[in-house]
C-alpha positions as CSV (number, residue, x, y, z in Angstrom):
1,X,0.0,0.0,0.0
2,X,1.3,3.4,-1.0
3,X,0.5,6.6,0.8
4,X,0.7,10.0,-0.8
5,X,1.6,12.9,1.4
6,X,-0.1,16.1,0.2
7,X,0.3,19.7,1.3
8,X,-2.3,22.4,1.0
9,X,0.2,24.6,-0.8
10,X,-0.9,26.4,-4.0
11,X,2.6,26.0,-5.6
12,X,4.5,22.8,-5.8
13,X,8.2,23.5,-5.0
14,X,10.4,20.5,-4.5
15,X,12.6,20.8,-1.4
16,X,15.4,19.3,-3.4
17,X,15.3,22.5,-5.5
18,X,15.9,24.5,-2.3
19,X,19.0,22.5,-1.6
20,X,20.3,22.8,-5.1
21,X,19.7,26.6,-5.0
22,X,21.5,26.8,-1.6
23,X,24.5,24.9,-3.1
24,X,24.6,27.2,-6.1
25,X,24.6,30.4,-4.0
26,X,27.1,28.9,-1.5
27,X,29.5,27.9,-4.2
28,X,29.5,31.5,-5.6
29,X,30.9,32.7,-2.2
30,X,29.4,36.1,-2.8
31,X,29.4,39.0,-0.4
32,X,26.9,39.6,2.3
33,X,23.4,40.7,1.1
34,X,21.9,44.1,1.5
35,X,20.8,43.0,5.0
36,X,24.5,42.3,5.9
37,X,23.8,38.6,6.5
38,X,26.9,36.4,5.7
39,X,26.9,32.8,4.6
40,X,28.0,31.8,8.0
41,X,25.1,33.6,9.7
42,X,22.6,32.1,7.3
43,X,24.1,28.6,8.0
44,X,23.6,28.9,11.7
45,X,20.0,28.1,11.2
46,X,20.3,26.6,7.7
47,X,17.4,24.1,8.0
48,X,15.1,26.8,9.5
49,X,16.1,29.4,6.9
50,X,15.6,27.1,4.0
51,X,12.2,26.0,5.4
52,X,11.1,29.6,5.7
53,X,12.0,30.3,2.1
54,X,10.3,27.1,0.9
55,X,7.2,27.7,3.0
56,X,6.7,31.3,1.8
57,X,7.3,30.4,-1.8
58,X,5.1,27.4,-1.9
59,X,2.3,29.2,-0.1
60,X,2.5,32.2,-2.4
61,X,3.3,34.6,0.5
62,X,6.9,35.3,-0.6
63,X,7.4,38.9,-1.8
64,X,11.0,40.1,-2.0
65,X,11.7,43.6,-0.7
66,X,13.1,46.2,-3.1
67,X,16.7,45.8,-4.0
68,X,19.4,48.3,-3.3
69,X,20.8,50.3,-6.2
70,X,24.5,50.9,-6.3
71,X,26.3,53.5,-8.5
72,X,29.5,52.3,-10.2
73,X,31.8,54.7,-12.0
74,X,32.2,54.0,-15.7
75,X,35.7,53.4,-17.1
76,X,37.4,56.6,-18.1
77,X,35.4,58.7,-15.6
78,X,32.5,59.2,-18.0
79,X,29.6,59.1,-15.6
80,X,28.3,56.2,-13.7
81,X,26.0,53.2,-14.2
82,X,23.4,51.9,-11.7
83,X,23.5,48.4,-10.5
84,X,20.2,47.5,-8.9
85,X,20.8,43.9,-8.0
86,X,21.9,43.9,-4.4
87,X,19.5,41.5,-2.6
88,X,19.2,40.0,0.8
89,X,20.9,36.6,1.0
90,X,17.5,35.1,1.8
91,X,16.2,36.4,-1.6
92,X,19.3,35.0,-3.5
93,X,18.2,31.5,-2.4
94,X,14.7,32.1,-3.5
95,X,15.7,33.4,-6.9
96,X,18.0,30.4,-7.4
97,X,15.3,28.0,-6.4
98,X,13.1,29.3,-9.3
99,X,16.1,28.9,-11.7
100,X,16.8,25.4,-10.7
101,X,13.1,24.2,-10.8
């Protein structure tokens, strides 16, 4: 006899995708997010943090906050360009989860 475990989540997100996304972000060894959270700080409650992301994404209640824009001078001193991709570490995992799905 087989049993099927169902959740009442509107979006089906495999937890394996969460782990795959975590490994991708972790291997990148990027700087801390806009919230200042480092990899080591995120890892202190890794299981809980990944669960929070998965739970919010699969329930449809995940809404990332605005990202921080950073001005970077152009080569030759000819003005500057705006980079608007500085996210919280939490959001980097969420974005990578959708990429790996």
